[in-house]
All heavy atoms as TSV, in Angstrom:
chain	resi	resn	atom	element	x	y	z
A	1	MET	N	N	-9.875	6.987	3.314
A	1	MET	CA	C	-9.457	5.609	3.467
A	1	MET	C	C	-10.640	4.697	3.163
A	1	MET	O	O	-11.769	5.134	3.133
A	1	MET	CB	C	-8.951	5.378	4.886
A	1	MET	CG	C	-7.669	4.565	4.889
A	1	MET	SD	S	-6.819	4.685	6.462
A	1	MET	CE	C	-7.323	3.134	7.146
A	2	GLY	N	N	-10.399	3.429	2.992
A	2	GLY	CA	C	-11.493	2.512	2.713
A	2	GLY	C	C	-11.778	2.372	1.231
A	2	GLY	O	O	-12.690	1.654	0.854
A	3	GLN	N	N	-11.036	3.076	0.389
A	3	GLN	CA	C	-11.231	2.951	-1.049
A	3	GLN	C	C	-10.601	1.654	-1.527
A	3	GLN	O	O	-9.716	1.115	-0.905
A	3	GLN	CB	C	-10.580	4.112	-1.775
A	3	GLN	CG	C	-11.167	5.448	-1.432
A	3	GLN	CD	C	-10.347	6.568	-2.036
A	3	GLN	OE1	O	-9.172	6.390	-2.321
A	3	GLN	NE2	N	-10.963	7.711	-2.227
A	4	ARG	N	N	-11.076	1.166	-2.655
A	4	ARG	CA	C	-10.520	-0.043	-3.260
A	4	ARG	C	C	-10.001	0.284	-4.642
A	4	ARG	O	O	-10.583	1.083	-5.368
A	4	ARG	CB	C	-11.571	-1.142	-3.369
A	4	ARG	CG	C	-11.979	-1.689	-2.046
A	4	ARG	CD	C	-10.924	-2.641	-1.562
A	4	ARG	NE	N	-11.319	-3.159	-0.274
A	4	ARG	CZ	C	-10.479	-3.397	0.691
A	4	ARG	NH1	N	-9.219	-3.165	0.553
A	4	ARG	NH2	N	-10.893	-3.875	1.824
A	5	LEU	N	N	-8.924	-0.359	-4.996
A	5	LEU	CA	C	-8.378	-0.202	-6.337
A	5	LEU	C	C	-8.895	-1.344	-7.187
A	5	LEU	O	O	-8.742	-2.502	-6.850
A	5	LEU	CB	C	-6.852	-0.222	-6.276
A	5	LEU	CG	C	-6.252	0.881	-5.407
A	5	LEU	CD1	C	-4.740	0.706	-5.307
A	5	LEU	CD2	C	-6.584	2.241	-5.944
A	6	ASN	N	N	-9.528	-1.014	-8.306
A	6	ASN	CA	C	-10.214	-2.022	-9.095
A	6	ASN	C	C	-9.364	-2.700	-10.159
A	6	ASN	O	O	-9.661	-3.804	-10.567
A	6	ASN	CB	C	-11.437	-1.404	-9.776
A	6	ASN	CG	C	-12.460	-0.978	-8.761
A	6	ASN	OD1	O	-12.633	-1.630	-7.746
A	6	ASN	ND2	N	-13.132	0.131	-9.022
A	7	SER	N	N	-8.330	-2.055	-10.638
A	7	SER	CA	C	-7.647	-2.627	-11.783
A	7	SER	C	C	-6.181	-2.242	-11.828
A	7	SER	O	O	-5.816	-1.104	-11.583
A	7	SER	CB	C	-8.316	-2.144	-13.072
A	7	SER	OG	O	-7.576	-2.534	-14.177
A	8	TRP	N	N	-5.342	-3.224	-12.149
A	8	TRP	CA	C	-3.929	-2.953	-12.386
A	8	TRP	C	C	-3.760	-2.214	-13.707
A	8	TRP	O	O	-2.743	-1.613	-13.967
A	8	TRP	CB	C	-3.141	-4.257	-12.423
A	8	TRP	CG	C	-2.948	-4.851	-11.092
A	8	TRP	CD1	C	-3.729	-5.784	-10.486
A	8	TRP	CD2	C	-1.904	-4.555	-10.157
A	8	TRP	NE1	N	-3.240	-6.078	-9.250
A	8	TRP	CE2	C	-2.119	-5.356	-9.027
A	8	TRP	CE3	C	-0.815	-3.696	-10.189
A	8	TRP	CZ2	C	-1.275	-5.306	-7.924
A	8	TRP	CZ3	C	0.025	-3.659	-9.092
A	8	TRP	CH2	C	-0.206	-4.453	-7.979
A	9	GLN	N	N	-4.750	-2.279	-14.572
A	9	GLN	CA	C	-4.664	-1.661	-15.885
A	9	GLN	C	C	-5.011	-0.180	-15.851
A	9	GLN	O	O	-4.794	0.522	-16.822
A	9	GLN	CB	C	-5.616	-2.378	-16.856
A	9	GLN	CG	C	-5.419	-3.868	-16.935
A	9	GLN	CD	C	-4.008	-4.249	-17.357
A	9	GLN	OE1	O	-3.416	-3.594	-18.184
A	9	GLN	NE2	N	-3.482	-5.305	-16.775
A	10	ASP	N	N	-5.559	0.303	-14.769
A	10	ASP	CA	C	-5.978	1.695	-14.656
A	10	ASP	C	C	-4.762	2.610	-14.737
A	10	ASP	O	O	-3.787	2.438	-14.022
A	10	ASP	CB	C	-6.707	1.880	-13.328
A	10	ASP	CG	C	-7.387	3.223	-13.216
A	10	ASP	OD1	O	-7.031	4.145	-13.973
A	10	ASP	OD2	O	-8.265	3.352	-12.371
A	11	SER	N	N	-4.816	3.606	-15.598
A	11	SER	CA	C	-3.669	4.494	-15.806
A	11	SER	C	C	-3.350	5.344	-14.582
A	11	SER	O	O	-2.219	5.785	-14.414
A	11	SER	CB	C	-3.911	5.391	-17.015
A	11	SER	OG	O	-5.029	6.230	-16.776
A	12	SER	N	N	-4.317	5.582	-13.719
A	12	SER	CA	C	-4.077	6.394	-12.532
A	12	SER	C	C	-3.809	5.534	-11.298
A	12	SER	O	O	-3.790	6.039	-10.182
A	12	SER	CB	C	-5.263	7.317	-12.269
A	12	SER	OG	O	-6.419	6.549	-11.990
A	13	TYR	N	N	-3.548	4.239	-11.523
A	13	TYR	CA	C	-3.348	3.309	-10.398
A	13	TYR	C	C	-2.221	3.761	-9.472
A	13	TYR	O	O	-2.391	3.774	-8.255
A	13	TYR	CB	C	-3.049	1.899	-10.924
A	13	TYR	CG	C	-2.699	0.950	-9.821
A	13	TYR	CD1	C	-3.698	0.361	-9.057
A	13	TYR	CD2	C	-1.377	0.659	-9.508
A	13	TYR	CE1	C	-3.386	-0.491	-8.018
A	13	TYR	CE2	C	-1.056	-0.184	-8.471
A	13	TYR	CZ	C	-2.062	-0.762	-7.737
A	13	TYR	OH	O	-1.742	-1.590	-6.699
A	14	ASP	N	N	-1.065	4.143	-10.021
A	14	ASP	CA	C	0.080	4.523	-9.198
A	14	ASP	C	C	-0.248	5.680	-8.276
A	14	ASP	O	O	0.080	5.653	-7.089
A	14	ASP	CB	C	1.288	4.887	-10.058
A	14	ASP	CG	C	1.893	3.686	-10.756
A	14	ASP	OD1	O	1.669	2.541	-10.296
A	14	ASP	OD2	O	2.599	3.895	-11.754
A	15	ARG	N	N	-0.888	6.695	-8.806
A	15	ARG	CA	C	-1.242	7.860	-7.985
A	15	ARG	C	C	-2.254	7.503	-6.916
A	15	ARG	O	O	-2.156	7.960	-5.784
A	15	ARG	CB	C	-1.780	8.984	-8.852
A	15	ARG	CG	C	-0.702	9.656	-9.649
A	15	ARG	CD	C	-1.249	10.897	-10.328
A	15	ARG	NE	N	-0.243	11.442	-11.195
A	15	ARG	CZ	C	-0.441	11.781	-12.450
A	15	ARG	NH1	N	-1.633	11.639	-12.979
A	15	ARG	NH2	N	0.538	12.267	-13.175
A	16	ARG	N	N	-3.249	6.721	-7.268
A	16	ARG	CA	C	-4.269	6.338	-6.282
A	16	ARG	C	C	-3.653	5.455	-5.209
A	16	ARG	O	O	-3.958	5.603	-4.027
A	16	ARG	CB	C	-5.445	5.643	-6.963
A	16	ARG	CG	C	-6.250	6.625	-7.791
A	16	ARG	CD	C	-7.562	6.052	-8.251
A	16	ARG	NE	N	-7.331	4.883	-9.101
A	16	ARG	CZ	C	-8.173	3.866	-9.189
A	16	ARG	NH1	N	-9.274	3.845	-8.505
A	16	ARG	NH2	N	-7.894	2.865	-9.987
A	17	TRP	N	N	-2.773	4.526	-5.613
A	17	TRP	CA	C	-2.117	3.651	-4.649
A	17	TRP	C	C	-1.294	4.481	-3.671
A	17	TRP	O	O	-1.345	4.273	-2.460
A	17	TRP	CB	C	-1.221	2.652	-5.381
A	17	TRP	CG	C	-0.505	1.735	-4.455
A	17	TRP	CD1	C	-0.964	0.541	-3.990
A	17	TRP	CD2	C	0.792	1.934	-3.875
A	17	TRP	NE1	N	-0.025	-0.011	-3.141
A	17	TRP	CE2	C	1.055	0.821	-3.057
A	17	TRP	CE3	C	1.747	2.946	-3.974
A	17	TRP	CZ2	C	2.242	0.697	-2.342
A	17	TRP	CZ3	C	2.924	2.815	-3.258
A	17	TRP	CH2	C	3.163	1.699	-2.458
A	18	LEU	N	N	-0.556	5.448	-4.186
A	18	LEU	CA	C	0.259	6.298	-3.335
A	18	LEU	C	C	-0.616	7.140	-2.412
A	18	LEU	O	O	-0.316	7.294	-1.226
A	18	LEU	CB	C	1.162	7.203	-4.187
A	18	LEU	CG	C	2.140	8.076	-3.415
A	18	LEU	CD1	C	3.034	7.234	-2.507
A	18	LEU	CD2	C	2.972	8.906	-4.372
A	19	ALA	N	N	-1.715	7.670	-2.904
A	19	ALA	CA	C	-2.630	8.455	-2.077
A	19	ALA	C	C	-3.215	7.597	-0.946
A	19	ALA	O	O	-3.322	8.054	0.193
A	19	ALA	CB	C	-3.754	9.040	-2.930
A	20	LEU	N	N	-3.572	6.349	-1.260
A	20	LEU	CA	C	-4.082	5.452	-0.229
A	20	LEU	C	C	-3.016	5.125	0.808
A	20	LEU	O	O	-3.299	5.045	2.006
A	20	LEU	CB	C	-4.624	4.157	-0.851
A	20	LEU	CG	C	-5.907	4.299	-1.651
A	20	LEU	CD1	C	-6.224	3.000	-2.377
A	20	LEU	CD2	C	-7.059	4.694	-0.740
A	21	LEU	N	N	-1.779	4.960	0.363
A	21	LEU	CA	C	-0.680	4.704	1.284
A	21	LEU	C	C	-0.478	5.889	2.217
A	21	LEU	O	O	-0.344	5.717	3.434
A	21	LEU	CB	C	0.602	4.402	0.510
A	21	LEU	CG	C	1.860	4.185	1.346
A	21	LEU	CD1	C	1.690	2.974	2.269
A	21	LEU	CD2	C	3.074	4.033	0.457
A	22	VAL	N	N	-0.479	7.091	1.676
A	22	VAL	CA	C	-0.321	8.294	2.496
A	22	VAL	C	C	-1.471	8.403	3.489
A	22	VAL	O	O	-1.261	8.697	4.675
A	22	VAL	CB	C	-0.209	9.556	1.608
A	22	VAL	CG1	C	-0.304	10.834	2.433
A	22	VAL	CG2	C	1.084	9.524	0.814
A	23	ASP	N	N	-2.703	8.162	3.048
A	23	ASP	CA	C	-3.856	8.198	3.953
A	23	ASP	C	C	-3.704	7.189	5.090
A	23	ASP	O	O	-3.979	7.503	6.253
A	23	ASP	CB	C	-5.158	7.915	3.202
A	23	ASP	CG	C	-5.586	9.059	2.307
A	23	ASP	OD1	O	-5.044	10.181	2.456
A	23	ASP	OD2	O	-6.469	8.826	1.456
A	24	ALA	N	N	-3.268	5.984	4.751
A	24	ALA	CA	C	-3.098	4.941	5.772
A	24	ALA	C	C	-2.010	5.321	6.774
A	24	ALA	O	O	-2.161	5.121	7.981
A	24	ALA	CB	C	-2.769	3.605	5.114
A	25	MET	N	N	-0.931	5.897	6.273
A	25	MET	CA	C	0.151	6.296	7.175
A	25	MET	C	C	-0.263	7.465	8.057
A	25	MET	O	O	0.085	7.518	9.243
A	25	MET	CB	C	1.408	6.613	6.368
A	25	MET	CG	C	1.954	5.363	5.688
A	25	MET	SD	S	3.520	5.613	4.886
A	25	MET	CE	C	4.595	5.592	6.293
A	26	ASN	N	N	-1.024	8.405	7.504
A	26	ASN	CA	C	-1.544	9.508	8.321
A	26	ASN	C	C	-2.478	8.982	9.408
A	26	ASN	O	O	-2.437	9.444	10.548
A	26	ASN	CB	C	-2.268	10.535	7.454
A	26	ASN	CG	C	-1.317	11.408	6.676
A	26	ASN	OD1	O	-0.179	11.605	7.071
A	26	ASN	ND2	N	-1.779	11.932	5.551
A	27	GLU	N	N	-3.312	8.027	9.057
A	27	GLU	CA	C	-4.219	7.413	10.049
A	27	GLU	C	C	-3.419	6.716	11.139
A	27	GLU	O	O	-3.700	6.867	12.327
A	27	GLU	CB	C	-5.151	6.430	9.346
A	27	GLU	CG	C	-6.076	5.663	10.267
A	27	GLU	CD	C	-7.184	6.529	10.860
A	27	GLU	OE1	O	-7.444	7.626	10.361
A	27	GLU	OE2	O	-7.788	6.072	11.857
A	28	ALA	N	N	-2.410	5.953	10.757
A	28	ALA	CA	C	-1.600	5.215	11.727
A	28	ALA	C	C	-0.779	6.142	12.613
A	28	ALA	O	O	-0.417	5.767	13.737
A	28	ALA	CB	C	-0.679	4.243	10.997
A	29	ALA	N	N	-0.491	7.351	12.150
A	29	ALA	CA	C	0.314	8.295	12.917
A	29	ALA	C	C	-0.488	9.052	13.973
A	29	ALA	O	O	0.097	9.699	14.842
A	29	ALA	CB	C	0.971	9.298	11.974
A	30	ARG	N	N	-1.806	8.955	13.927
A	30	ARG	CA	C	-2.632	9.654	14.919
A	30	ARG	C	C	-2.333	9.117	16.312
A	30	ARG	O	O	-2.236	7.911	16.523
A	30	ARG	CB	C	-4.109	9.472	14.594
A	30	ARG	CG	C	-4.526	10.192	13.335
A	30	ARG	CD	C	-6.008	10.108	13.014
A	30	ARG	NE	N	-6.846	9.786	14.138
A	30	ARG	CZ	C	-7.879	8.938	14.094
A	30	ARG	NH1	N	-8.186	8.337	12.981
A	30	ARG	NH2	N	-8.604	8.696	15.143
A	31	PRO	N	N	-2.174	10.006	17.301
A	31	PRO	CA	C	-1.827	9.575	18.667
A	31	PRO	C	C	-2.801	8.555	19.264
A	31	PRO	O	O	-2.379	7.602	19.911
A	31	PRO	CB	C	-1.835	10.877	19.472
A	31	PRO	CG	C	-1.656	11.956	18.471
A	31	PRO	CD	C	-2.253	11.457	17.187
A	32	GLU	N	N	-4.096	8.725	19.014
A	32	GLU	CA	C	-5.070	7.793	19.582
A	32	GLU	C	C	-4.978	6.405	18.945
A	32	GLU	O	O	-5.321	5.402	19.569
A	32	GLU	CB	C	-6.499	8.340	19.513
A	32	GLU	CG	C	-7.012	8.614	18.117
A	32	GLU	CD	C	-6.697	10.000	17.588
A	32	GLU	OE1	O	-5.789	10.675	18.098
A	32	GLU	OE2	O	-7.381	10.397	16.629
A	33	VAL	N	N	-4.505	6.349	17.717
A	33	VAL	CA	C	-4.311	5.053	17.057
A	33	VAL	C	C	-2.995	4.436	17.526
A	33	VAL	O	O	-2.923	3.248	17.830
A	33	VAL	CB	C	-4.330	5.219	15.517
A	33	VAL	CG1	C	-3.955	3.926	14.822
A	33	VAL	CG2	C	-5.699	5.703	15.052
A	34	ARG	N	N	-1.955	5.241	17.610
A	34	ARG	CA	C	-0.633	4.748	18.024
A	34	ARG	C	C	-0.626	4.229	19.451
A	34	ARG	O	O	0.176	3.378	19.790
A	34	ARG	CB	C	0.412	5.847	17.862
A	34	ARG	CG	C	0.698	6.169	16.409
A	34	ARG	CD	C	1.779	7.211	16.272
A	34	ARG	NE	N	3.005	6.875	16.950
A	34	ARG	CZ	C	4.009	6.182	16.420
A	34	ARG	NH1	N	3.903	5.725	15.192
A	34	ARG	NH2	N	5.100	5.941	17.098
A	35	SER	N	N	-1.515	4.744	20.294
A	35	SER	CA	C	-1.524	4.331	21.700
A	35	SER	C	C	-2.189	2.968	21.917
A	35	SER	O	O	-2.084	2.399	22.993
A	35	SER	CB	C	-2.220	5.389	22.554
A	35	SER	OG	O	-3.596	5.468	22.226
A	36	GLN	N	N	-2.847	2.440	20.887
A	36	GLN	CA	C	-3.530	1.149	21.009
A	36	GLN	C	C	-2.541	-0.001	20.821
A	36	GLN	O	O	-1.667	0.066	19.956
A	36	GLN	CB	C	-4.639	1.032	19.960
A	36	GLN	CG	C	-5.725	2.070	20.087
A	36	GLN	CD	C	-6.472	1.926	21.395
A	36	GLN	OE1	O	-6.852	0.842	21.796
A	36	GLN	NE2	N	-6.657	3.050	22.074
A	37	PRO	N	N	-2.692	-1.071	21.617
A	37	PRO	CA	C	-1.821	-2.240	21.409
A	37	PRO	C	C	-2.150	-2.931	20.084
A	37	PRO	O	O	-3.266	-2.870	19.590
A	37	PRO	CB	C	-2.152	-3.154	22.588
A	37	PRO	CG	C	-3.496	-2.719	23.055
A	37	PRO	CD	C	-3.636	-1.262	22.705
A	38	ILE	N	N	-1.138	-3.569	19.498
A	38	ILE	CA	C	-1.302	-4.268	18.226
A	38	ILE	C	C	-1.295	-5.768	18.487
A	38	ILE	O	O	-0.436	-6.282	19.202
A	38	ILE	CB	C	-0.178	-3.887	17.251
A	38	ILE	CG1	C	-0.233	-2.389	16.973
A	38	ILE	CG2	C	-0.293	-4.675	15.951
A	38	ILE	CD1	C	0.915	-1.890	16.142
A	39	ASP	N	N	-2.242	-6.454	17.901
A	39	ASP	CA	C	-2.360	-7.901	18.041
A	39	ASP	C	C	-1.101	-8.585	17.511
A	39	ASP	O	O	-0.580	-8.220	16.458
A	39	ASP	CB	C	-3.597	-8.376	17.277
A	39	ASP	CG	C	-3.852	-9.844	17.459
A	39	ASP	OD1	O	-4.540	-10.209	18.420
A	39	ASP	OD2	O	-3.332	-10.622	16.629
A	40	GLY	N	N	-0.610	-9.576	18.217
A	40	GLY	CA	C	0.597	-10.302	17.825
A	40	GLY	C	C	0.489	-10.953	16.457
A	40	GLY	O	O	1.475	-11.034	15.713
A	41	ALA	N	N	-0.705	-11.421	16.097
A	41	ALA	CA	C	-0.902	-12.058	14.793
A	41	ALA	C	C	-0.721	-11.038	13.659
A	41	ALA	O	O	-0.180	-11.365	12.599
A	41	ALA	CB	C	-2.288	-12.694	14.709
A	42	ILE	N	N	-1.158	-9.812	13.893
A	42	ILE	CA	C	-0.990	-8.765	12.888
A	42	ILE	C	C	0.492	-8.440	12.722
A	42	ILE	O	O	0.989	-8.305	11.598
A	42	ILE	CB	C	-1.792	-7.506	13.256
A	42	ILE	CG1	C	-3.291	-7.812	13.168
A	42	ILE	CG2	C	-1.429	-6.328	12.361
A	42	ILE	CD1	C	-4.183	-6.698	13.657
A	43	LEU	N	N	1.209	-8.339	13.831
A	43	LEU	CA	C	2.647	-8.073	13.761
A	43	LEU	C	C	3.380	-9.193	13.029
A	43	LEU	O	O	4.266	-8.937	12.217
A	43	LEU	CB	C	3.233	-7.885	15.154
A	43	LEU	CG	C	2.881	-6.573	15.851
A	43	LEU	CD1	C	3.444	-6.570	17.271
A	43	LEU	CD2	C	3.395	-5.390	15.068
A	44	ALA	N	N	3.012	-10.428	13.296
A	44	ALA	CA	C	3.648	-11.564	12.624
A	44	ALA	C	C	3.379	-11.523	11.119
A	44	ALA	O	O	4.284	-11.775	10.311
A	44	ALA	CB	C	3.153	-12.878	13.220
A	45	ALA	N	N	2.150	-11.191	10.732
A	45	ALA	CA	C	1.809	-11.098	9.304
A	45	ALA	C	C	2.583	-9.966	8.633
A	45	ALA	O	O	3.061	-10.114	7.500
A	45	ALA	CB	C	0.304	-10.893	9.136
A	46	LEU	N	N	2.724	-8.836	9.323
A	46	LEU	CA	C	3.484	-7.720	8.763
A	46	LEU	C	C	4.951	-8.081	8.597
A	46	LEU	O	O	5.564	-7.771	7.571
A	46	LEU	CB	C	3.355	-6.480	9.658
A	46	LEU	CG	C	2.004	-5.785	9.629
A	46	LEU	CD1	C	1.931	-4.716	10.710
A	46	LEU	CD2	C	1.742	-5.182	8.266
A	47	ARG	N	N	5.514	-8.751	9.585
A	47	ARG	CA	C	6.916	-9.170	9.486
A	47	ARG	C	C	7.115	-10.142	8.320
A	47	ARG	O	O	8.108	-10.061	7.595
A	47	ARG	CB	C	7.368	-9.796	10.798
A	47	ARG	CG	C	7.572	-8.766	11.890
A	47	ARG	CD	C	8.122	-9.397	13.167
A	47	ARG	NE	N	8.210	-8.405	14.206
A	47	ARG	CZ	C	7.494	-8.408	15.317
A	47	ARG	NH1	N	6.631	-9.380	15.560
A	47	ARG	NH2	N	7.643	-7.449	16.209
A	48	ALA	N	N	6.167	-11.056	8.150
A	48	ALA	CA	C	6.258	-12.011	7.047
A	48	ALA	C	C	6.174	-11.288	5.697
A	48	ALA	O	O	6.918	-11.609	4.763
A	48	ALA	CB	C	5.152	-13.060	7.159
A	49	GLN	N	N	5.288	-10.308	5.603
A	49	GLN	CA	C	5.151	-9.543	4.370
A	49	GLN	C	C	6.429	-8.769	4.065
A	49	GLN	O	O	6.914	-8.751	2.929
A	49	GLN	CB	C	3.970	-8.571	4.478
A	49	GLN	CG	C	3.776	-7.680	3.274
A	49	GLN	CD	C	3.284	-8.433	2.062
A	49	GLN	OE1	O	2.600	-9.428	2.184
A	49	GLN	NE2	N	3.629	-7.949	0.892
A	50	LEU	N	N	7.003	-8.142	5.079
A	50	LEU	CA	C	8.219	-7.349	4.877
A	50	LEU	C	C	9.437	-8.219	4.584
A	50	LEU	O	O	10.403	-7.745	3.984
A	50	LEU	CB	C	8.475	-6.472	6.103
A	50	LEU	CG	C	7.461	-5.344	6.296
A	50	LEU	CD1	C	7.696	-4.656	7.641
A	50	LEU	CD2	C	7.533	-4.340	5.167
A	51	ALA	N	N	9.402	-9.483	4.976
A	51	ALA	CA	C	10.524	-10.382	4.733
A	51	ALA	C	C	10.571	-10.866	3.284
A	51	ALA	O	O	11.609	-11.328	2.824
A	51	ALA	CB	C	10.443	-11.588	5.672
A	52	ARG	N	N	9.470	-10.740	2.559
A	52	ARG	CA	C	9.425	-11.168	1.158
A	52	ARG	C	C	10.226	-10.216	0.285
A	52	ARG	O	O	10.260	-9.012	0.539
A	52	ARG	CB	C	7.985	-11.189	0.653
A	52	ARG	CG	C	7.134	-12.213	1.310
A	52	ARG	CD	C	5.750	-12.173	0.721
A	52	ARG	NE	N	4.853	-12.970	1.531
A	52	ARG	CZ	C	3.540	-12.858	1.532
A	52	ARG	NH1	N	2.963	-11.963	0.752
A	52	ARG	NH2	N	2.805	-13.623	2.288
A	53	PRO	N	N	10.842	-10.749	-0.768
A	53	PRO	CA	C	11.555	-9.852	-1.692
A	53	PRO	C	C	10.558	-8.958	-2.436
A	53	PRO	O	O	9.420	-9.347	-2.692
A	53	PRO	CB	C	12.263	-10.796	-2.652
A	53	PRO	CG	C	11.598	-12.109	-2.493
A	53	PRO	CD	C	10.950	-12.138	-1.132
A	54	ALA	N	N	11.005	-7.769	-2.763
A	54	ALA	CA	C	10.151	-6.830	-3.497
A	54	ALA	C	C	9.959	-7.325	-4.926
A	54	ALA	O	O	10.900	-7.842	-5.534
A	54	ALA	CB	C	10.784	-5.451	-3.509
A	55	PRO	N	N	8.758	-7.186	-5.475
A	55	PRO	CA	C	8.541	-7.586	-6.873
A	55	PRO	C	C	9.272	-6.637	-7.807
A	55	PRO	O	O	9.473	-5.460	-7.499
A	55	PRO	CB	C	7.025	-7.475	-7.049
A	55	PRO	CG	C	6.582	-6.527	-5.995
A	55	PRO	CD	C	7.556	-6.666	-4.855
A	56	HIS	N	N	9.654	-7.137	-8.953
A	56	HIS	CA	C	10.333	-6.325	-9.952
A	56	HIS	C	C	9.376	-6.099	-11.117
A	56	HIS	O	O	8.945	-7.047	-11.771
A	56	HIS	CB	C	11.598	-7.022	-10.460
A	56	HIS	CG	C	12.605	-7.244	-9.380
A	56	HIS	ND1	N	13.365	-6.231	-8.869
A	56	HIS	CD2	C	12.943	-8.347	-8.686
A	56	HIS	CE1	C	14.147	-6.696	-7.915
A	56	HIS	NE2	N	13.907	-7.986	-7.787
A	57	TYR	N	N	9.041	-4.862	-11.334
A	57	TYR	CA	C	8.157	-4.506	-12.441
A	57	TYR	C	C	8.965	-3.737	-13.474
A	57	TYR	O	O	9.788	-2.907	-13.143
A	57	TYR	CB	C	6.995	-3.637	-11.958
A	57	TYR	CG	C	6.101	-4.338	-10.986
A	57	TYR	CD1	C	6.164	-4.049	-9.630
A	57	TYR	CD2	C	5.192	-5.293	-11.415
A	57	TYR	CE1	C	5.342	-4.702	-8.732
A	57	TYR	CE2	C	4.368	-5.947	-10.523
A	57	TYR	CZ	C	4.438	-5.643	-9.189
A	57	TYR	OH	O	3.639	-6.284	-8.314
A	58	ILE	N	N	8.689	-4.018	-14.713
A	58	ILE	CA	C	9.332	-3.289	-15.798
A	58	ILE	C	C	8.337	-2.271	-16.302
A	58	ILE	O	O	7.237	-2.607	-16.748
A	58	ILE	CB	C	9.765	-4.239	-16.930
A	58	ILE	CG1	C	10.782	-5.231	-16.407
A	58	ILE	CG2	C	10.303	-3.438	-18.106
A	58	ILE	CD1	C	11.126	-6.321	-17.383
A	59	TYR	N	N	8.700	-1.016	-16.203
A	59	TYR	CA	C	7.829	0.071	-16.624
A	59	TYR	C	C	8.308	0.586	-17.968
A	59	TYR	O	O	9.435	1.039	-18.108
A	59	TYR	CB	C	7.843	1.193	-15.597
A	59	TYR	CG	C	6.996	2.369	-15.995
A	59	TYR	CD1	C	5.602	2.283	-16.009
A	59	TYR	CD2	C	7.571	3.565	-16.376
A	59	TYR	CE1	C	4.822	3.343	-16.382
A	59	TYR	CE2	C	6.799	4.639	-16.747
A	59	TYR	CZ	C	5.430	4.527	-16.744
A	59	TYR	OH	O	4.637	5.584	-17.116
A	60	THR	N	N	7.460	0.491	-18.951
A	60	THR	CA	C	7.784	1.006	-20.275
A	60	THR	C	C	6.659	1.943	-20.717
A	60	THR	O	O	5.630	1.486	-21.200
A	60	THR	CB	C	7.966	-0.129	-21.302
A	60	THR	OG1	O	6.789	-0.936	-21.287
A	60	THR	CG2	C	9.170	-0.980	-20.990
A	61	PRO	N	N	6.831	3.227	-20.527
A	61	PRO	CA	C	5.757	4.158	-20.843
A	61	PRO	C	C	5.324	4.133	-22.313
A	61	PRO	O	O	4.162	4.301	-22.595
A	61	PRO	CB	C	6.301	5.533	-20.460
A	61	PRO	CG	C	7.751	5.354	-20.243
A	61	PRO	CD	C	8.009	3.898	-20.031
A	62	SER	N	N	6.241	3.900	-23.228
A	62	SER	CA	C	5.865	3.905	-24.634
A	62	SER	C	C	4.972	2.716	-24.974
A	62	SER	O	O	4.091	2.815	-25.816
A	62	SER	CB	C	7.101	3.897	-25.528
A	62	SER	OG	O	7.859	2.724	-25.293
A	63	ALA	N	N	5.168	1.595	-24.306
A	63	ALA	CA	C	4.331	0.413	-24.574
A	63	ALA	C	C	2.898	0.612	-24.091
A	63	ALA	O	O	1.974	0.037	-24.632
A	63	ALA	CB	C	4.943	-0.821	-23.903
A	64	ALA	N	N	2.726	1.435	-23.077
A	64	ALA	CA	C	1.382	1.662	-22.527
A	64	ALA	C	C	0.510	2.458	-23.483
A	64	ALA	O	O	-0.708	2.370	-23.421
A	64	ALA	CB	C	1.495	2.396	-21.192
A	65	ARG	N	N	1.104	3.192	-24.388
A	65	ARG	CA	C	0.336	4.040	-25.308
A	65	ARG	C	C	-0.039	3.332	-26.605
A	65	ARG	O	O	-0.822	3.829	-27.380
A	65	ARG	CB	C	1.143	5.296	-25.646
A	65	ARG	CG	C	1.318	6.181	-24.451
A	65	ARG	CD	C	2.000	7.485	-24.858
A	65	ARG	NE	N	2.627	8.051	-23.690
A	65	ARG	CZ	C	3.889	8.420	-23.614
A	65	ARG	NH1	N	4.663	8.331	-24.654
A	65	ARG	NH2	N	4.386	8.906	-22.510
A	66	HIS	N	N	0.557	2.196	-26.877
A	66	HIS	CA	C	0.332	1.544	-28.158
A	66	HIS	C	C	-0.744	0.503	-28.087
A	66	HIS	O	O	-1.052	-0.132	-27.240
A	66	HIS	CB	C	1.630	0.896	-28.666
A	66	HIS	CG	C	2.627	1.946	-29.042
A	66	HIS	ND1	N	3.442	2.514	-28.113
A	66	HIS	CD2	C	2.916	2.537	-30.222
A	66	HIS	CE1	C	4.222	3.399	-28.704
A	66	HIS	NE2	N	3.916	3.433	-29.993
């Protein structure tokens, strides 16, 4: 955890993003982390983020190679 993604143009971005997500979820699932109270401001920010519509990306693999 703690890694940063440098570029949307990086061809391995999807895999690295998914690996970071899995790492974050594994960290959050640890009993010692789950037992800690969560700040109300963090919960409000998460709710606001989840309330936003998902972005729509068009993936065209052939265009990435040209």
